One Martini backbone bead per residue (centre of mass of N, CA, C, O) as a GRO file, in nm:
protein
  238
    1MET     BB    1   1.325   0.646  -3.799
    2GLU     BB    2   1.075   0.498  -3.721
    3GLN     BB    3   1.192   0.354  -3.467
    4THR     BB    4   1.258   0.629  -3.316
    5GLN     BB    5   0.964   0.737  -3.299
    6LYS     BB    6   0.836   0.496  -3.140
    7LYS     BB    7   1.006   0.548  -2.869
    8GLU     BB    8   0.817   0.814  -2.805
    9LEU     BB    9   0.586   0.659  -2.741
   10PRO     BB   10   0.425   0.564  -2.467
   11TYR     BB   11   0.443   0.250  -2.493
   12GLU     BB   12   0.745   0.229  -2.569
   13LYS     BB   13   0.841   0.396  -2.328
   14PHE     BB   14   0.762   0.184  -2.120
   15LEU     BB   15   0.937  -0.053  -2.221
   16GLN     BB   16   1.214   0.112  -2.194
   17LYS     BB   17   1.157   0.292  -1.896
   18GLY     BB   18   0.895   0.292  -1.773
   19ALA     BB   19   0.637   0.434  -1.586
   20GLU     BB   20   0.814   0.667  -1.441
   21SER     BB   21   0.869   0.819  -1.734
   22LEU     BB   22   0.585   0.914  -1.737
   23SER     BB   23   0.336   1.106  -1.784
   24ASP     BB   24   0.017   1.163  -1.720
   25ALA     BB   25  -0.069   1.166  -2.018
   26GLU     BB   26   0.072   0.904  -2.104
   27LEU     BB   27  -0.079   0.714  -1.909
   28LEU     BB   28  -0.363   0.782  -2.024
   29ALA     BB   29  -0.314   0.709  -2.320
   30ILE     BB   30  -0.283   0.410  -2.285
   31LEU     BB   31  -0.570   0.363  -2.172
   32LEU     BB   32  -0.721   0.499  -2.433
   33ARG     BB   33  -0.540   0.439  -2.711
   34THR     BB   34  -0.731   0.653  -2.848
   35GLY     BB   35  -0.809   0.918  -3.103
   36PRO     BB   36  -0.871   1.174  -3.261
   37LYS     BB   37  -0.810   1.337  -3.525
   38PRO     BB   38  -0.584   1.569  -3.586
   39ALA     BB   39  -0.481   1.858  -3.664
   40PRO     BB   40  -0.248   1.975  -3.882
   41ASP     BB   41  -0.142   2.190  -3.647
   42ALA     BB   42  -0.068   1.997  -3.457
   43PRO     BB   43   0.135   1.845  -3.259
   44GLN     BB   44   0.339   1.592  -3.331
   45ALA     BB   45   0.260   1.408  -3.091
   46HIS     BB   46  -0.049   1.404  -3.169
   47ARG     BB   47  -0.002   1.281  -3.453
   48ASP     BB   48   0.142   1.020  -3.344
   49CYS     BB   49  -0.066   1.046  -3.066
   50PRO     BB   50  -0.397   1.097  -3.027
   51ALA     BB   51  -0.423   1.005  -2.716
   52LEU     BB   52  -0.249   1.239  -2.597
   53GLY     BB   53  -0.437   1.480  -2.665
   54LEU     BB   54  -0.679   1.356  -2.511
   55ALA     BB   55  -0.558   1.342  -2.235
   56GLU     BB   56  -0.496   1.650  -2.209
   57ALA     BB   57  -0.790   1.742  -2.227
   58VAL     BB   58  -0.884   1.595  -1.969
   59LEU     BB   59  -0.673   1.736  -1.771
   60ALA     BB   60  -0.799   2.031  -1.846
   61LEU     BB   61  -1.023   2.003  -1.684
   62PRO     BB   62  -1.237   2.124  -1.470
   63LYS     BB   63  -1.165   2.074  -1.087
   64GLY     BB   64  -1.087   2.285  -0.936
   65ALA     BB   65  -0.806   2.270  -0.723
   66ARG     BB   66  -0.782   1.979  -0.867
   67GLY     BB   67  -0.551   1.866  -1.082
   68GLY     BB   68  -0.518   1.629  -1.299
   69LEU     BB   69  -0.526   1.315  -1.173
   70ALA     BB   70  -0.651   1.421  -0.898
   71GLY     BB   71  -0.932   1.524  -1.046
   72LEU     BB   72  -1.086   1.283  -1.184
   73ASP     BB   73  -1.291   1.221  -0.936
   74ARG     BB   74  -1.482   1.477  -1.029
   75LEU     BB   75  -1.580   1.317  -1.268
   76SER     BB   76  -1.811   1.244  -1.493
   77VAL     BB   77  -1.931   1.100  -1.754
   78PRO     BB   78  -2.065   1.347  -1.894
   79GLN     BB   79  -1.817   1.530  -1.869
   80LEU     BB   80  -1.623   1.346  -2.034
   81MET     BB   81  -1.812   1.355  -2.304
   82GLU     BB   82  -1.742   1.649  -2.383
   83VAL     BB   83  -1.505   1.529  -2.508
   84LYS     BB   84  -1.355   1.486  -2.786
   85GLY     BB   85  -1.336   1.121  -2.802
   86ILE     BB   86  -1.537   1.074  -2.559
   87GLY     BB   87  -1.701   0.816  -2.461
   88GLN     BB   88  -1.842   0.589  -2.268
   89ILE     BB   89  -1.615   0.384  -2.241
   90LYS     BB   90  -1.387   0.597  -2.163
   91ALA     BB   91  -1.534   0.715  -1.926
   92VAL     BB   92  -1.561   0.463  -1.754
   93ARG     BB   93  -1.263   0.402  -1.737
   94ILE     BB   94  -1.178   0.649  -1.582
   95CYS     BB   95  -1.370   0.608  -1.333
   96CYS     BB   96  -1.230   0.330  -1.266
   97LEU     BB   97  -0.951   0.441  -1.210
   98SER     BB   98  -1.032   0.619  -0.968
   99GLU     BB   99  -1.143   0.381  -0.795
  100LEU     BB  100  -0.883   0.211  -0.789
  101ALA     BB  101  -0.717   0.417  -0.647
  102ARG     BB  102  -0.887   0.443  -0.394
  103ARG     BB  103  -0.870   0.142  -0.302
  104PHE     BB  104  -0.568   0.124  -0.288
  105SER     BB  105  -0.538   0.334  -0.067
  106LEU     BB  106  -0.704   0.189   0.143
  107GLY     BB  107  -0.543  -0.093   0.126
  108GLN     BB  108  -0.255   0.047   0.242
  109ARG     BB  109  -0.345   0.071   0.504
  110ARG     BB  110  -0.317   0.026   0.819
  111THR     BB  111  -0.468  -0.138   1.067
  112LEU     BB  112  -0.289   0.025   1.313
  113PRO     BB  113  -0.286   0.343   1.320
  114ALA     BB  114  -0.141   0.638   1.385
  115PHE     BB  115  -0.219   0.988   1.517
  116PRO     BB  116   0.006   1.242   1.561
  117SER     BB  117  -0.173   1.415   1.356
  118PRO     BB  118  -0.389   1.585   1.158
  119GLU     BB  119  -0.261   1.499   0.898
  120ALA     BB  120  -0.288   1.197   0.927
  121ALA     BB  121  -0.593   1.188   0.954
  122ALA     BB  122  -0.654   1.337   0.681
  123ALA     BB  123  -0.517   1.126   0.493
  124TYR     BB  124  -0.668   0.875   0.586
  125CYS     BB  125  -0.971   0.996   0.515
  126ARG     BB  126  -0.988   1.122   0.230
  127PRO     BB  127  -1.069   0.872   0.053
  128LEU     BB  128  -1.373   0.869   0.187
  129VAL     BB  129  -1.434   1.185   0.053
  130GLU     BB  130  -1.405   1.136  -0.242
  131GLY     BB  131  -1.546   1.225  -0.510
  132GLU     BB  132  -1.868   1.174  -0.490
  133ARG     BB  133  -1.862   1.176  -0.173
  134GLY     BB  134  -1.777   1.494  -0.176
  135GLN     BB  135  -2.065   1.619  -0.254
  136VAL     BB  136  -2.117   1.544   0.038
  137GLU     BB  137  -2.165   1.498   0.366
  138ASN     BB  138  -1.925   1.353   0.591
  139VAL     BB  139  -1.917   1.151   0.893
  140LEU     BB  140  -1.633   1.059   1.090
  141LEU     BB  141  -1.524   0.777   1.298
  142LEU     BB  142  -1.249   0.747   1.543
  143LEU     BB  143  -1.124   0.468   1.719
  144LEU     BB  144  -0.921   0.462   2.017
  145ASP     BB  145  -0.665   0.382   2.205
  146GLY     BB  146  -0.438   0.460   2.454
  147LYS     BB  147  -0.207   0.480   2.184
  148GLY     BB  148  -0.376   0.580   1.914
  149ARG     BB  149  -0.510   0.332   1.795
  150LEU     BB  150  -0.709   0.168   1.575
  151LEU     BB  151  -1.037   0.013   1.628
  152HIS     BB  152  -1.232   0.210   1.455
  153GLU     BB  153  -1.436   0.277   1.176
  154GLY     BB  154  -1.687   0.534   1.068
  155VAL     BB  155  -2.000   0.619   0.930
  156LEU     BB  156  -2.240   0.820   1.051
  157THR     BB  157  -2.290   1.019   0.791
  158VAL     BB  158  -2.484   1.106   0.493
  159GLY     BB  159  -2.569   1.418   0.390
  160THR     BB  160  -2.527   1.638   0.598
  161VAL     BB  161  -2.628   1.959   0.674
  162ASN     BB  162  -2.619   1.933   1.002
  163LEU     BB  163  -2.401   1.864   1.259
  164SER     BB  164  -2.619   1.873   1.492
  165LEU     BB  165  -2.760   1.589   1.412
  166ILE     BB  166  -2.574   1.451   1.566
  167SER     BB  167  -2.536   1.173   1.784
  168PRO     BB  168  -2.373   1.122   2.081
  169ARG     BB  169  -2.480   0.855   2.151
  170GLU     BB  170  -2.367   0.698   1.912
  171ILE     BB  171  -2.069   0.754   1.963
  172PHE     BB  172  -2.067   0.621   2.266
  173LEU     BB  173  -2.155   0.346   2.187
  174GLN     BB  174  -1.921   0.284   2.003
  175ALA     BB  175  -1.700   0.328   2.211
  176LEU     BB  176  -1.785   0.114   2.413
  177LYS     BB  177  -1.782  -0.133   2.228
  178TYR     BB  178  -1.459  -0.076   2.153
  179GLN     BB  179  -1.305   0.044   2.410
  180ALA     BB  180  -1.248   0.335   2.397
  181VAL     BB  181  -1.043   0.632   2.483
  182HIS     BB  182  -1.065   0.760   2.200
  183PHE     BB  183  -1.158   1.034   1.960
  184LEU     BB  184  -1.245   1.111   1.616
  185LEU     BB  185  -1.366   1.383   1.415
  186LEU     BB  186  -1.482   1.387   1.082
  187HIS     BB  187  -1.543   1.623   0.805
  188ASN     BB  188  -1.683   1.761   0.521
  189HIS     BB  189  -1.668   2.019   0.263
  190PRO     BB  190  -1.795   2.049  -0.048
  191SER     BB  191  -1.691   2.346  -0.107
  192GLY     BB  192  -1.378   2.342   0.034
  193ASP     BB  193  -1.430   2.489   0.289
  194VAL     BB  194  -1.282   2.479   0.625
  195SER     BB  195  -1.452   2.653   0.779
  196PRO     BB  196  -1.608   2.684   1.061
  197SER     BB  197  -1.902   2.646   1.199
  198ARG     BB  198  -2.119   2.686   1.450
  199GLU     BB  199  -2.203   2.389   1.456
  200ASP     BB  200  -1.916   2.279   1.476
  201ALA     BB  201  -1.846   2.412   1.748
  202GLU     BB  202  -2.078   2.301   1.919
  203ILE     BB  203  -2.024   1.995   1.884
  204THR     BB  204  -1.742   1.997   1.997
  205GLU     BB  205  -1.801   2.103   2.278
  206ARG     BB  206  -2.003   1.880   2.362
  207LEU     BB  207  -1.820   1.627   2.322
  208SER     BB  208  -1.598   1.709   2.510
  209GLU     BB  209  -1.762   1.715   2.764
  210LEU     BB  210  -1.875   1.429   2.748
  211GLY     BB  211  -1.591   1.290   2.732
  212ARG     BB  212  -1.501   1.379   3.022
  213LEU     BB  213  -1.734   1.229   3.178
  214MET     BB  214  -1.661   0.939   3.032
  215GLY     BB  215  -1.350   0.896   2.957
  216ILE     BB  216  -1.375   0.989   2.637
  217GLY     BB  217  -1.164   1.153   2.432
  218LEU     BB  218  -1.142   1.432   2.234
  219LEU     BB  219  -0.881   1.491   2.008
  220ASP     BB  220  -1.048   1.577   1.742
  221HIS     BB  221  -1.164   1.811   1.484
  222ILE     BB  222  -1.192   1.764   1.132
  223ILE     BB  223  -1.178   1.944   0.832
  224LEU     BB  224  -1.249   1.872   0.497
  225GLY     BB  225  -1.122   1.978   0.184
  226ASP     BB  226  -0.968   2.120  -0.091
  227GLY     BB  227  -0.666   2.012   0.005
  228ASP     BB  228  -0.776   2.067   0.304
  229TRP     BB  229  -0.754   2.166   0.666
  230PHE     BB  230  -0.923   2.154   1.004
  231SER     BB  231  -0.814   2.213   1.338
  232PHE     BB  232  -0.934   2.248   1.662
  233ARG     BB  233  -0.667   2.197   1.815
  234LYS     BB  234  -0.462   2.371   1.648
  235ALA     BB  235  -0.653   2.638   1.694
  236GLY     BB  236  -0.750   2.629   2.012
  237LEU     BB  237  -1.066   2.485   2.037
  238LEU     BB  238  -0.979   2.208   2.239
   0.00000   0.00000   0.00000
């Protein structure tokens, strides 16, 4: 009986069935390793594995529109430590897990990806503006060759309050430096609302006009939000 019970614990389940068989809470429980002693009326699974109950409490923390593992990167060490059983070491471990996932995602991107759609560009850039970076506005520039392949990517500004403060001169100097034929502009809205502001529309129109004059076309301006995006081109505004 004892041996059968152990097979159901996250660690033993991993050894027998592999990581893909584990739930989000079970994966996190293995990393947390321990948890506080559960109440007598707690579910049997939590009494067998206190770390599992702790993992479920962490995953249930409010994180805006993104829940579960996907929302862990929105939590700070102090926020995590509000959960009973999460001390500084466990909180730091969870934050490092989120950062490892972000870096892994960035490392998996192709060297010269093509961007056939706004979805592709949004997915490519989202790791750059998630987590703590997403708490402020970041403006990203993607420079492309004539076939739409990436020549260079860069962060133009961090913490910009007004997009109109972006210098078109800097954008086109970068475009000329890398001999770009097209460029994409992306920025995030920390509020999560992807609705374009008046300043967003004005800078888009200005860059489009300048791009036509210089022969370096603005393919799109994309706003990233909380699991959502807005494309000026798809909306017919470019």
